[in-house]
C-alpha positions in Angstrom: 56.4 10.7 -151.8 59.4 12.8 -150.7 60.3 16.0 -152.4 63.0 14.9 -154.8 65.2 16.5 -157.4 64.8 14.5 -160.6 61.5 13.0 -159.5 59.6 11.5 -162.5 56.2 12.4 -161.1 55.1 14.2 -164.2 56.5 11.5 -166.5 54.8 8.6 -164.8 51.7 8.6 -167.0 53.8 8.6 -170.1 56.2 6.0 -168.8 53.2 3.8 -167.8 51.7 4.0 -171.3 55.1 3.2 -172.9 55.5 0.2 -170.6 52.0 -1.1 -171.5 52.5 -0.6 -175.2 55.8 -2.5 -175.0 54.0 -5.6 -173.9 56.5 -6.1 -171.1 55.8 -8.5 -168.2 59.1 -7.8 -166.3 60.8 -4.4 -165.8 64.0 -3.0 -164.3 64.2 0.5 -162.8 68.0 0.9 -162.6 68.2 4.3 -160.8 65.0 4.0 -158.9 65.4 6.8 -156.3 62.0 7.3 -154.7 60.8 4.2 -156.6 58.0 6.3 -158.2 58.4 4.7 -161.6 59.0 1.2 -160.3 55.8 1.6 -158.3 53.8 2.6 -161.3 55.1 -0.5 -163.3 54.3 -2.8 -160.4 50.7 -1.4 -160.2 50.4 -2.3 -163.9 51.1 -5.9 -163.0 54.8 -6.1 -164.0 57.3 -7.9 -161.9 59.8 -5.1 -161.2 63.4 -5.0 -160.0 64.4 -1.7 -158.4 68.1 -0.7 -158.1 69.8 2.2 -156.4 72.9 3.0 -154.4 71.2 5.0 -151.7 70.2 3.4 -148.4 67.0 5.3 -148.2 66.1 4.2 -151.7 66.6 0.6 -150.6 64.2 1.1 -147.8 61.6 2.4 -150.3 62.2 -0.5 -152.6 61.8 -3.0 -149.9 58.6 -1.3 -148.8 56.9 -0.8 -152.2 58.6 -3.2 -154.6 59.9 -6.4 -153.1 57.2 -6.6 -150.4 53.9 -8.1 -151.6 51.3 -5.9 -150.1 48.6 -8.5 -150.6 50.4 -10.9 -148.3 51.3 -8.4 -145.6 49.5 -8.2 -142.3 47.9 -4.8 -142.7 46.4 -4.8 -139.2 49.8 -5.4 -137.6 51.3 -2.5 -139.6 48.5 -0.2 -138.6 48.9 -1.1 -134.9 52.7 -0.5 -135.1 52.2 2.9 -136.7 49.6 3.9 -134.0 52.0 2.8 -131.3 55.0 4.7 -132.7 52.9 7.8 -133.2 52.2 7.8 -129.5 56.0 7.9 -128.7 57.1 10.8 -126.5 59.9 12.8 -128.1 63.4 12.5 -126.7 66.1 14.8 -128.2 69.2 13.0 -129.5 71.6 13.0 -132.4 69.0 13.9 -135.0 67.7 16.9 -132.9 71.1 18.3 -132.2 72.4 17.9 -135.7 69.5 18.8 -137.9 67.3 21.0 -135.6 69.7 22.9 -133.3 73.1 23.1 -135.0 71.1 23.4 -138.3 67.5 24.3 -138.9 66.0 21.6 -141.2 63.3 20.7 -138.7 61.6 22.2 -135.6 63.2 20.7 -132.4 60.0 19.2 -131.2 59.7 17.2 -134.4 63.4 16.3 -134.3 62.9 14.9 -130.8 60.0 12.8 -132.1 62.2 11.5 -135.0 64.9 10.5 -132.5 62.6 8.6 -130.2 60.7 6.8 -133.0 63.8 5.9 -134.9 65.4 4.4 -131.8 62.3 2.3 -131.3 62.2 1.1 -134.9 65.8 0.0 -134.6 65.4 -1.8 -131.2 61.9 -3.3 -131.6 61.4 -3.9 -135.4 64.9 -4.6 -136.8 64.1 -8.2 -137.5 60.4 -7.6 -138.5 58.9 -7.5 -141.9 57.7 -4.1 -140.9 61.2 -2.6 -140.5 61.4 -1.0 -144.0 57.8 0.1 -144.2 58.2 1.8 -140.8 61.4 3.5 -141.9 59.7 4.7 -145.1 56.8 6.0 -143.1 59.1 8.0 -140.8 61.1 9.5 -143.7 57.8 10.6 -145.4 56.6 12.0 -142.0 59.8 14.0 -141.6 59.7 15.3 -145.2 56.2 16.7 -144.6 57.5 18.9 -141.8 60.9 20.0 -143.1 62.0 23.6 -143.8 63.8 23.3 -147.2 63.0 23.7 -150.9 63.4 20.0 -151.3 67.2 19.7 -151.3 69.2 19.2 -148.1 72.1 21.3 -149.3 70.6 24.1 -147.2 67.6 25.1 -145.1 65.3 28.1 -145.4 66.3 31.3 -143.6 62.8 31.4 -142.0 60.8 28.4 -140.9 58.5 27.0 -143.5 54.9 27.0 -142.4 54.7 23.2 -142.7 57.6 22.8 -140.2 55.2 23.9 -137.4 53.0 20.9 -138.0 53.2 17.8 -135.8 55.2 14.9 -137.2 52.8 12.1 -138.0 53.6 8.6 -139.4 51.1 7.3 -141.9 50.4 4.1 -143.7 52.9 4.0 -146.7 50.4 2.2 -148.8 51.9 -1.3 -149.7 51.5 -2.6 -153.3 50.3 -6.1 -154.2 52.6 -8.1 -156.5 56.1 -9.4 -157.0 59.3 -7.5 -157.1 62.9 -7.3 -156.1 65.1 -4.7 -154.4 68.8 -4.4 -155.0 71.2 -1.9 -153.4 74.4 -1.2 -155.4 76.1 0.8 -158.1 74.2 0.4 -161.4 77.5 0.1 -163.3 78.5 -2.9 -161.2 75.0 -4.6 -161.1 73.7 -4.1 -164.7 75.4 -7.1 -166.2 74.6 -9.4 -163.3 70.8 -8.8 -163.1 68.4 -11.3 -164.7 67.3 -10.5 -168.2 64.1 -8.4 -168.4 61.6 -7.3 -171.0 61.9 -3.6 -170.3 64.6 -1.5 -168.6 64.1 2.1 -167.5 67.3 4.1 -167.0 67.3 7.5 -165.3 70.9 8.2 -164.5 72.3 11.4 -162.9 73.2 13.9 -165.7 75.4 16.6 -164.2 77.4 17.4 -161.1 74.5 17.4 -158.6 75.0 14.4 -156.3 72.0 12.7 -154.6 74.2 11.4 -151.8 74.9 15.0 -150.8 71.4 16.4 -151.7 69.6 13.9 -149.5 72.2 13.2 -146.8 69.6 13.5 -144.0 67.6 10.6 -145.4 70.8 8.6 -145.7 71.6 9.2 -142.1 68.1 8.6 -140.9 68.1 5.2 -142.7 71.5 4.0 -141.6 71.2 5.5 -138.1 74.9 5.6 -137.8 75.3 9.1 -136.2 78.2 10.2 -138.5 80.5 13.2 -138.0 79.2 16.2 -140.0 80.7 19.3 -141.6 79.7 22.7 -142.9 76.5 24.8 -142.4 74.4 22.1 -144.0 75.8 19.5 -141.6 76.4 16.9 -144.3 77.8 13.5 -143.5 81.6 13.5 -143.4 81.6 10.7 -146.0 80.1 13.1 -148.6 83.7 14.1 -149.0 84.8 10.6 -149.6 85.7 9.9 -153.3 84.0 6.5 -153.0 80.6 8.2 -152.6 80.9 10.1 -155.9 79.2 8.7 -159.0 80.8 8.4 -162.4 77.6 9.9 -163.7 78.5 13.2 -161.8 81.8 13.4 -163.7 81.8 15.3 -167.1 84.9 13.3 -168.0 83.4 9.9 -167.2 79.7 10.2 -168.0 79.9 9.2 -171.7 81.8 6.0 -171.1 79.5 5.2 -168.1 76.3 5.5 -170.2 77.9 3.4 -173.0 78.8 0.7 -170.5 75.2 0.6 -169.2 73.8 0.4 -172.7 76.1 -2.5 -173.3 75.5 -4.4 -170.0 71.8 -4.1 -169.4 70.0 -7.2 -170.5 66.7 -6.0 -171.7 64.7 -6.3 -174.9 63.6 -2.7 -174.8 65.1 0.3 -173.1 63.7 3.6 -172.0 66.3 6.2 -171.1 65.3 9.6 -169.7 67.6 12.5 -169.8 67.4 16.3 -169.7 68.6 19.2 -171.7 70.6 20.5 -168.6 72.9 17.4 -168.9 76.4 17.2 -170.2 75.2 15.0 -173.1 73.2 16.3 -176.0 70.2 14.5 -177.6 72.4 13.6 -180.6 75.0 12.1 -178.2 72.3 9.9 -176.7 70.9 8.8 -180.0 74.4 7.8 -181.2 75.1 5.8 -178.1 71.8 4.0 -178.3 71.7 3.1 -182.0 73.9 -0.1 -181.6 71.0 -1.6 -179.5 68.3 -1.1 -182.1 65.8 1.4 -183.4 65.8 4.7 -181.6 63.0 7.2 -181.1 63.0 10.3 -178.9 60.0 11.9 -177.1 60.5 15.4 -175.9 58.6 16.5 -172.8 58.5 20.1 -171.5 58.4 20.5 -167.8 58.8 23.1 -165.0 62.1 23.1 -163.1 62.0 22.2 -159.4 61.0 25.0 -156.9 64.5 25.7 -155.7 65.5 26.6 -159.2 62.6 28.9 -159.7 62.9 31.2 -156.6 66.5 32.4 -157.2 70.0 31.8 -156.0 71.0 32.4 -152.4 74.3 32.5 -150.6 75.1 30.6 -147.3 73.8 33.6 -145.3 70.4 33.3 -147.0 70.8 36.4 -149.1 69.5 36.3 -152.6 72.5 36.8 -155.0 71.1 35.7 -158.4 68.1 35.0 -160.5 67.4 31.6 -162.2 68.4 31.5 -165.9 65.3 29.6 -167.0 62.2 28.0 -165.4 61.4 25.2 -167.9 63.4 22.3 -169.2 63.1 19.5 -171.8 63.1 15.9 -170.8 64.3 13.5 -173.5 62.6 10.1 -173.3 64.7 7.8 -175.5 63.2 4.5 -176.7 65.5 1.8 -177.9 64.6 -1.7 -179.2 62.9 -3.7 -182.0 61.5 -1.2 -184.5 57.8 -2.3 -184.5 57.7 -2.3 -180.7 59.3 1.1 -180.5 56.9 2.5 -183.1 54.0 1.1 -181.1 55.3 2.8 -178.0 55.7 6.1 -179.8 52.1 5.8 -181.0 50.8 5.1 -177.5 52.6 8.3 -176.3 50.6 10.4 -178.7 47.3 9.1 -177.4 
């Protein structure tokens, strides 16, 4: 799984136990990101719908959620991966933009990405393997990057992993049913089919995923956009249309309230964090009209980039992190007995 700010890796065991205790058979992951939580629910046997606005997230969802791994031709995928791994690198847009003009990847790996991505587009566009191969390539690139996990900047000196050779691997398809949707959660929430359980993990401050992971967006779209700045971000990062209401302190309260009104689910799990613009009491007050509310607090370590310090664009350290641990609020909302059962499961 790619390095991802806001990843719920450490919360997955808790969320899985909560889903099991809820008795849900269907689930919605409304801000699915890497699809880590949606994958966990699907492995539990739930029919999952995964929603996100990012193009790369749609590729992940079409690989791990909407594709039934049990029905896929695994031998065909294995052969395609081996064939693509044998591709000779050929420098192009990706190499120039992210390896030469910027230093996210070593040029030899950038050339490999260019050549493989071109082949995926020309040879697999209409194949069931298109999204699994895109996913495999993104994961391969993530394993050899030179960042702390965010694509707002690259390391001053090459990360040791960046010297490794890019290698595509089997993404590991998951058996079962699911659905993938790409779009704004605020637009889609009221239109999606009713579900037993909905998991909401919206952005909670000014940090924008579209800007933080612009390389994955470009690698998925393969649209060769104009870029700007030292980080070589896509030019449309500046476009107001790519900004989320959840990244606006002025709009976030109304946006959360709209989601809570629109989502058609018997039980809700909402995860938030004490670095957000909304307090725990704010969240409880917003959720109470939907039913009984309980809050589970989880202590966790901040992502690595927030632990090593603050650096300017020249790579000089200019500040120390204020703190290295945060609290994650897992808010449960629904019928009282069900919520109490879920809280009980969290303690065991």
